[in-house]
N, C-alpha and C positions, 0 to 999 in steps of 0.2 A: 504494500500500500504506500502511496505517496500522499503527503498532505501539503496544502497550500502554505507557502512561506516557511517550509521546513526542508532541510537538505537531505535528510536520511530516507532510505528505502526500508520500510517496516515490513517484516514477515512474521506470520504466526503459523505454527504447525500443530496438527493433531495426527499422531502416528500410532498405529498398533504394530509394535515390533515383536516378531516371533522368530527371528533368525537365531541360529545356534552357532557359537564360536565365530562370530563376524563382528567387524568394526565398521561403523558408518560415520563418514566424515562429509561435511560440506566444504567445498573448495571455492575460494574467491580470488581469481588471478588479478594482478595489478601490474602497472608499468614500473613500480618502485622496486626494481631488483636490487638497487644499491642504497635503499633508504635505511633509516634508523628504526629498529624494531623495539617497541616498548610494550611491556605487559603490565597489567594491573595486578597487584598483590594486596593482601589485607592491609588497609591503611597506608598504602604506598604504591610504588611502581618500581620496575626493574628493566634495564636494557639487556637484551640477549641477542646473540648472533642468529642470522637466518640460516640455520643448518638443517632444517627439516626434522629435528628431534621433537618428540612429544614432550611438551612442557606444561606445567600447571599454570593456570591464570585465573583471575577472578572475573570481573564483569566486562572487561574490555581489553582489546589488543589493538595497537596502532602501528602503521608504517608511515613515516614522514620523510620527505626528500625534497628535491628541487630539480628544475630544468631551466631552460632559457627564459621562461615566463615567470619564474618565482618559486616560492616555497609552497608545498601542498602535501596532502596526505589522505589516507583513508583509515578509518577505524571500524572495527567490528564490535558491536555491543551485544550482550546476550543476558538473559534473565535467570539462567539456571545451569549452564554448562561450565566446566572448569578445565577442559583439556584442549590444547592448541598445538599445531605444528606449522611452521612458516619456513618457506624456502623460495628463493628467487622471486620475492615479491608476492607469492601466493600464500594466502592465509587459509588454513584448514581448521575447522572447528569440529572436534570430536563430539558426535551426537550420542551414539550408542556403542557400548563395548560389552558384548554378551559372552563373557567368559564365565566359567563355573565359579561359584562362591568358594573362596579359600582354596583354590587349586594351586598347588606348588609343584613346579617341574623339578625333577623328572618323574614325580609320582603320576600315576594314571588313575582315572576314575571310571567306575562302571555304573550303569543305569540302576543296578540293584541297590546302590548306596543312597538313592533318592536325593541327589544333589540338585540344587537350583541354579539357574543361569541368571546372571545380572542383566538388568535393564529390559527384561521381557515385559510385555504388556502395553498399556495405553499411556502415551505421554503427550503433554502439551508444553510447548516452549516457544519463545519468541527471540528474534534477533533483529538487528538493524545495521545496515551498511551506512556509514556516515562519512561522506567525502568532505574535505575542509581545506581552507587556505591556511598557510602557516603550519606550525607543528601542533601536537595534541594539546599543549598548554594554551596556545593562541585560540584554539577552537573550543576550549573548555570541555574536552572529552570526558575527563574524570567526573565532572559535575553532571554532564549529560547522562553518563552511565548510571550514576546514583538515581537520577530521576526516572530513567528507563526501567530500573528494577523495582521502583515503588510507584506504580501508576495510581492516580486518584481513585478513591473508593466512592462509588456512587450509592446514595441512600435514597430509596423511593419514599415519598410521603404524599399526603393528600394536598389538595389545593388550599392555600391559605395565604394571607398577607404576611410577607416576610418582615421581620423587625430588624434584621441586620443589613449592612450594606452589601452591594452586589459582589464586592471583592474584598477579601480580608486575609491577612497573613497572621499565622499563629506565632511564628518565629522567623526572623530574618537577620542576615549578617551583611555588613557593608563590603566585605572582601569576597570576591568571586571565587577565590581558591580555598574557601573555608566552608564546610558543611557541618550540620548537626547530625550525628549518627545515633545517639542514644538519648532518650528522655525517660526517666524512671523515678520511682521513689528512692530516696537515699537509704543507705543501710540502717540508719537509726530511725527512719520514718518521719523525721522532722523537716524534711526539705525535698525539693525536686532536684535530681541530679541530671545535669545536661553535659554531654560530651561533644566537643568540637574537634575536627581533624583538619589539618592542612593538606591539600591535595597535590600541589605542584612542586614541592621541594623548595619553596621560596618563603622566607619569613614574612608573614603579614601582620599588619596592625589595623584595627578597625573597631567597629561597634556592632552590637547586636541589640535587637529589640525583643522584648518578652512581654506577654500580655499582662503579667502581674506587676510590672514595674513601668512607670510612666517615662522615666528617663532612660536613654540608651546606656548600655553597659560596655565599657571599653575592654578590649582583649588584645593580647599579643602572643603569637605562637612561633615556635621554632619550625624549621622545615620538617614536614611530615609528623609534627607533634600531635599527640592526642591529649587534649586538656579537658579536665572535668571542672564544672562549676556547680556550686550548690546554691539553690534559691530557696531560702527558708519559707515555710508555709506561713509563718508570722511575717507579714509584709513590713513590719516596722524594723526588721533586721535586714541588713544589706546582703546582697549576694557576694560570694567569694569564690576564688579559685582554690582547688584542692588537688590531691593526688588520686590515682586510680582506686586506692583503698578507701578514699573519702575520709581520711583522718582529720 
């Protein structure tokens, strides 16, 4: 699917996979045979060579390069797969890998053992091809991937006159390379714990707005830092930064 004013090609699959001892990959060739390959990893990113080896990745992988017209690239976003292989500018996304559970070579299995095969059954997943100018940081690919994996939740209701404005943000940050990844009750139950993470490997400074506090809250992060803030349920107490243990 293509959407107006959006660059990516969005695809959604429904597959009933019943193959045994097979691997299914989707391949996406590109002209970027000498580009820079970057994988997403939990709360960060890593550069790897395009050697065709199967590598773990999180929600996106990107190849960026240049020609006589400037810098450009292409990213592959997905909502549930975690295996990739890239060689000569071609990105391959591992969709299914139907090996036997807990099979260890050179041991062999027999049908009488009643073993199961991985990934058999019905699957739904989505991916998006995202062409862009500049590199993955310029295009905000990491932030796009976070949004791709968390689509809006639609709630049906009856017809009534709405009391809220047409558009509203629960939480926002002024830095485009910072996102909120966790909002939960604190360990002691007296505050909301909010975690921010920096996405681009560049130290940001900025502010965030939170519905319980009228004034913006300043923050400063190191490259790829995960920082936790506590917002007391008692609004007369100010928010504060803390560590991951919430000490």
